[in-house]
N, C-alpha and C positions, 0 to 999 in steps of 0.2 A: 369203349373203349372196354368190352370184355371180354378179349381175346388173352390169356395167360400170358404167351410170349410179351403179348403189349403191356400188361401189369408189371412183368418184368424188367420192360424196358425203362418204366418211370423212378425218376430219382427218389430220394428216400421220404423226400414232405411230400410229394407227388402220393406216391403210394400209399401213405399214412392218411393224406387229406381222400384217396378213393376209398380205403377199406375201413379207416377210424370208425365208422360210423356200424358197422360189421353189428360190433357187440356194443350195444347200446350205453353213449354215456363214457366210453374204452378206449378213445384213440389209442391209449399206452399198448393195447393188444396187437395192433397191426404196429405200432412203434418196435413193439419187443421180436415180431418176426422177418423185417424189413432186413434185416442182416443174412437170414438163412435162405434167402432167396437164391437160384430159382427152385421153384416146385415142379414137381412134373407131372403134377394133377392138382386140380383144384381142391380134389379130397385133402393131398396131402396139406395145402396153405391150410383148410380149415382145420385138419388134426393140427399142425403145428400153432395156429391161436390157441386150440381148446389148451393145450400142453403149456401155452403163456399164460393161460389164466391159474391150471390147475399148481404150477410152478410158482406162482406168485406169492409175496408174504402176504400171512393172513389180515393184517389191516389192510391191504388192496384187494384181497379178493372181498373180504365184508364191504368196503367201500364199492364197490363193484356189482355186487347184488344189492344193495341199498341205491344206487343208481335205477334200480327199476321202476315205474310206478305201479302204486297199488292199484289190482283189480278195481275197476270201478270206484277208484279213490278220488282226493280232491283233484288231481291234476288231469284226472279224465273228465270230471264233471268243470274243471276251468278250461279245458281243452289244452291243455300246457304242455302235452305229451309230443313226442315225435308223430312224424306221418306214419313210419312203421307202427310203433303201439299204438295209434291211436286207429289205423285202420285193424289192427289186430283184434283191439277190442271191440270195436265195431262191429267185426263180424259176428261176435258172438251177442252182440245187442247190447252189450254194458256200459254203450256210450249214453242212451236211453233208458234211464230205469225207471219203474215207479217208485215212488217213495220208501215201500217197506221192502222193496229188494235192496237199496240205495240203502239204509240204514243197516240192513242183514249182512251185506259186503264190507261196512264200515266196522261191524262188530268183530265179524271174523278175520279181516285182515287185523285189527289192532291185536287181536286175539294167539294169530301167528307171530304179527311179530312181537310181541312178548314175551313166547315163548322162545324163539329162536334167534332173535335180533337182527332181523331183515325180513323185505314184503315175503308174501306167498307169491310163488314163481310158478307159473304153468303155461307149456303152448297153449293157449286160447283157441288158433284158428281151427276149425272142424267140431267145436264143441259149444254146446247149448249152455245157455243163462244157468238153466237149470245141472246141466253135468257137472258145471264149473261148481256149484254151491254144495251138489252133493260130496267131492271129491273133499 
């Protein structure tokens, strides 16, 4: 059921179940926009979801950011990420790192988290491991 009109016909719980994973570990985003239906285009639905994140209380936004797995981090090595995150990180070869690269990611992830209070988040798809390390 990918048709927007069909999505709008879903009750609130089914809508949240279907779209709750769009923003990783943050079904509250779908819950926030459910009452605003219908949306004329998918882009409007996405914009509403982005606005829900932007206008959420600071603590909720920070929890949202902290819900993202670290790049090539412990969750990746334990294969404990969502399928989407595992696929994205795998597309850049972050799921099979030589020990020296894994150690570099661990150091960089820790430094970023220490400085900003949440993990480094980047769209990995289409980037190489070297490009990501250079950022």
